[in-house]
N, CA and C atoms as an extended XYZ file, in Angstrom:
213
Properties=species:S:1:pos:R:3:atomname:S:1:resname:S:1:resid:I:1 pbc="F F F"
N        98.428      111.280      102.482 N   MET     1
C        98.370      111.117      104.201 CA  MET     1
C        97.534      109.894      104.349 C   MET     1
N        98.138      108.775      104.954 N   LYS     2
C        97.098      107.348      105.419 CA  LYS     2
C        96.852      107.506      106.460 C   LYS     2
N        95.808      107.241      107.104 N   LYS     3
C        95.366      106.560      108.466 CA  LYS     3
C        95.621      105.519      108.719 C   LYS     3
N        96.646      105.675      109.948 N   ARG     4
C        95.745      103.524      110.680 CA  ARG     4
C        95.390      103.825      111.785 C   ARG     4
N        94.579      102.998      112.244 N   SER     5
C        94.557      102.482      113.837 CA  SER     5
C        96.086      101.993      114.508 C   SER     5
N        96.329      101.950      115.685 N   VAL     6
C        97.499      101.738      116.577 CA  VAL     6
C        96.581      101.581      118.360 C   VAL     6
N        97.220      101.055      118.504 N   LEU     7
C        97.222      100.328      119.983 CA  LEU     7
C        98.219      101.111      121.085 C   LEU     7
N        97.770      102.154      122.212 N   ILE     8
C        98.302      102.660      122.588 CA  ILE     8
C        97.839      102.574      123.927 C   ILE     8
N        98.550      101.729      125.044 N   ALA     9
C        97.948      101.488      126.228 CA  ALA     9
C        96.963      100.245      126.468 C   ALA     9
N        96.498       99.619      125.032 N   GLY    10
C        95.870       98.809      125.606 CA  GLY    10
C        94.073       99.908      124.279 C   GLY    10
N        94.317      101.575      124.292 N   HIS    11
C        93.065      101.910      123.646 CA  HIS    11
C        93.523      102.254      122.708 C   HIS    11
N        92.663      101.963      121.376 N   PRO    12
C        92.871      102.540      120.100 CA  PRO    12
C        92.650      103.249      119.751 C   PRO    12
N        93.810      104.401      118.787 N   THR    13
C        93.439      105.319      118.234 CA  THR    13
C        94.016      105.440      117.116 C   THR    13
N        93.860      106.627      116.103 N   SER    14
C        94.296      106.546      114.704 CA  SER    14
C        95.144      107.826      114.922 C   SER    14
N        96.066      107.436      113.687 N   VAL    15
C        97.288      108.111      113.460 CA  VAL    15
C        97.501      108.573      111.497 C   VAL    15
N        97.689      109.836      111.749 N   SER    16
C        98.236      109.855      110.189 CA  SER    16
C        99.116      110.742      109.831 C   SER    16
N        99.796      109.870      108.614 N   LEU    17
C       101.275      109.856      108.982 CA  LEU    17
C       101.830      109.535      107.042 C   LEU    17
N       102.364      110.465      106.354 N   GLU    18
C       102.632      110.293      104.746 CA  GLU    18
C       103.047      108.743      104.492 C   GLU    18
N       102.496      108.100      103.539 N   GLU    19
C       103.046      106.812      103.030 CA  GLU    19
C       104.796      106.376      103.407 C   GLU    19
N       105.390      107.493      103.302 N   GLU    20
C       106.861      107.250      103.252 CA  GLU    20
C       107.183      107.434      104.052 C   GLU    20
N       106.472      108.102      105.608 N   PHE    21
C       107.085      108.178      107.428 CA  PHE    21
C       106.237      106.545      107.317 C   PHE    21
N       105.150      106.281      107.157 N   TRP    22
C       104.917      104.631      107.541 CA  TRP    22
C       105.927      104.172      106.864 C   TRP    22
N       106.657      104.047      105.782 N   ASP    23
C       108.005      103.074      105.427 CA  ASP    23
C       108.336      102.970      106.102 C   ASP    23
N       109.568      104.641      106.383 N   ALA    24
C       109.972      104.375      107.416 CA  ALA    24
C       110.258      104.132      109.068 C   ALA    24
N       109.126      104.976      109.670 N   LEU    25
C       108.948      103.810      110.372 CA  LEU    25
C       108.770      102.048      110.235 C   LEU    25
N       108.353      101.124      109.913 N   LYS    26
C       108.917       99.694      110.011 CA  LYS    26
C       110.182       99.900      109.996 C   LYS    26
N       110.587      100.749      108.763 N   SER    27
C       112.345      100.114      109.033 CA  SER    27
C       113.235      100.542      110.370 C   SER    27
N       112.515      101.228      110.739 N   VAL    28
C       113.148      101.706      112.571 CA  VAL    28
C       112.953      100.444      113.036 C   VAL    28
N       111.346      100.217      113.536 N   ALA    29
C       110.571       99.434      114.029 CA  ALA    29
C       111.573       97.524      113.860 C   ALA    29
N       111.844       97.632      112.360 N   LEU    30
C       112.510       96.108      111.977 CA  LEU    30
C       113.642       96.116      112.822 C   LEU    30
N       114.474       97.366      112.718 N   ALA    31
C       115.983       97.326      113.266 CA  ALA    31
C       116.166       97.144      114.323 C   ALA    31
N       115.102       97.884      114.992 N   ARG    32
C       115.290       97.639      116.931 CA  ARG    32
C       114.502       96.503      117.194 C   ARG    32
N       114.523       95.459      116.409 N   GLY    33
C       113.562       94.024      117.036 CA  GLY    33
C       112.236       94.566      117.923 C   GLY    33
N       111.146       95.888      116.518 N   LEU    34
C       109.838       95.878      117.949 CA  LEU    34
C       109.124       95.936      116.649 C   LEU    34
N       107.540       95.771      116.923 N   SER    35
C       106.622       96.313      116.420 CA  SER    35
C       106.395       97.064      116.123 C   SER    35
N       105.793       97.942      115.000 N   VAL    36
C       105.108       98.948      114.480 CA  VAL    36
C       104.642      100.265      115.980 C   VAL    36
N       103.930       99.252      116.577 N   ASN    37
C       103.143       99.353      117.356 CA  ASN    37
C       103.790       99.282      118.517 C   ASN    37
N       104.672       98.736      119.333 N   ALA    38
C       105.696       98.930      120.122 CA  ALA    38
C       106.461      100.106      120.147 C   ALA    38
N       106.862      100.352      118.923 N   LEU    39
C       107.542      101.542      118.292 CA  LEU    39
C       106.873      102.951      118.797 C   LEU    39
N       105.736      102.655      118.230 N   ILE    40
C       104.753      103.697      118.474 CA  ILE    40
C       104.522      104.205      119.894 C   ILE    40
N       104.293      102.895      120.515 N   GLU    41
C       103.911      103.390      122.147 CA  GLU    41
C       104.775      103.887      122.881 C   GLU    41
N       106.003      103.785      122.506 N   GLU    42
C       107.364      103.676      123.116 CA  GLU    42
C       107.346      105.238      122.466 C   GLU    42
N       107.349      105.619      121.650 N   ILE    43
C       107.366      107.103      121.149 CA  ILE    43
C       106.224      108.051      122.221 C   ILE    43
N       105.229      107.497      122.434 N   ASP    44
C       104.402      108.290      122.652 CA  ASP    44
C       104.645      108.248      124.165 C   ASP    44
N       105.246      107.622      125.100 N   GLN    45
C       105.147      107.809      126.020 CA  GLN    45
C       106.370      108.368      126.511 C   GLN    45
N       107.105      109.647      125.347 N   THR    46
C       107.881      110.342      125.512 CA  THR    46
C       107.837      111.582      124.845 C   THR    46
N       106.977      111.610      123.930 N   ARG    47
C       106.196      112.901      123.666 CA  ARG    47
C       105.779      113.874      124.609 C   ARG    47
N       105.523      115.330      124.123 N   THR    48
C       105.165      116.420      123.948 CA  THR    48
C       103.797      116.938      123.420 C   THR    48
N       104.022      116.793      122.619 N   GLY    49
C       103.167      116.936      121.387 CA  GLY    49
C       102.711      116.346      120.827 C   GLY    49
N       102.012      116.601      120.150 N   ASN    50
C       101.086      115.712      118.661 CA  ASN    50
C       101.577      114.505      118.389 C   ASN    50
N       101.059      113.179      118.632 N   LEU    51
C       102.049      111.920      117.659 CA  LEU    51
C       102.206      111.726      116.807 C   LEU    51
N       101.569      112.461      115.390 N   SER    52
C       101.986      112.094      114.228 CA  SER    52
C       103.492      112.598      114.181 C   SER    52
N       103.661      114.232      115.150 N   SER    53
C       104.404      115.071      114.599 CA  SER    53
C       106.213      113.939      115.565 C   SER    53
N       105.653      113.809      116.278 N   ALA    54
C       106.315      113.234      117.226 CA  ALA    54
C       106.896      112.037      116.765 C   ALA    54
N       106.577      111.208      115.864 N   ILE    55
C       106.649      109.828      114.989 CA  ILE    55
C       107.863      110.298      113.985 C   ILE    55
N       107.273      111.810      113.418 N   ARG    56
C       107.952      112.196      112.123 CA  ARG    56
C       109.600      112.891      112.875 C   ARG    56
N       109.214      113.452      114.040 N   VAL    57
C       111.017      113.974      114.411 CA  VAL    57
C       111.693      112.777      114.692 C   VAL    57
N       110.788      111.195      115.003 N   HIS    58
C       111.687      110.243      115.814 CA  HIS    58
C       112.477      109.532      114.409 C   HIS    58
N       111.696      109.779      113.036 N   VAL    59
C       111.790      108.856      111.899 CA  VAL    59
C       112.763      109.277      111.860 C   VAL    59
N       112.945      111.322      111.651 N   LEU    60
C       113.929      111.980      111.469 CA  LEU    60
C       115.182      111.622      111.740 C   LEU    60
N       115.299      111.806      113.075 N   LYS    61
C       116.578      111.181      114.251 CA  LYS    61
C       117.501      110.206      113.607 C   LYS    61
N       115.866      109.150      113.171 N   ALA    62
C       116.454      107.576      113.569 CA  ALA    62
C       117.446      107.957      111.775 C   ALA    62
N       116.768      107.952      111.021 N   VAL    63
C       117.612      107.974      109.634 CA  VAL    63
C       118.737      109.079      109.936 C   VAL    63
N       118.551      110.615      110.735 N   GLN    64
C       119.927      110.748      110.405 CA  GLN    64
C       121.322      110.086      111.233 C   GLN    64
N       120.610      108.811      112.326 N   GLY    65
C       121.639      108.693      112.999 CA  GLY    65
C       121.917      108.813      114.385 C   GLY    65
N       120.601      109.633      114.574 N   ARG    66
C       120.300      110.608      115.918 CA  ARG    66
C       119.323      109.703      116.694 C   ARG    66
N       119.558      108.666      117.353 N   GLY    67
C       118.444      107.948      118.279 CA  GLY    67
C       118.181      108.922      119.266 C   GLY    67
N       117.025      108.365      119.807 N   PRO    68
C       116.399      109.837      121.335 CA  PRO    68
C       117.317      109.360      122.377 C   PRO    68
N       117.641      111.002      122.517 N   GLY    69
C       118.776      111.527      123.498 CA  GLY    69
C       119.981      111.417      122.945 C   GLY    69
N       120.219      111.509      121.737 N   GLU    70
C       121.805      111.569      120.897 CA  GLU    70
C       121.949      113.123      120.160 C   GLU    70
N       120.787      113.672      120.365 N   GLY    71
C       121.453      114.870      120.069 CA  GLY    71
C       119.599      115.908      119.917 C   GLY    71
């Protein structure tokens, strides 16, 4: 588990994810032309539960080829 600080709507928060999820999140952000922070902000705006879990689900869907709203 690796904890990193991110800014969401101008407010600092920390997110704990496994290193593999951080790496995959970076790849998803790069593919979309976003910074990791911008992608996390986007995920945060649509989540209903825990931010770390929402990030993991987003990454999983991206890896499976299903973006938000595609499944």
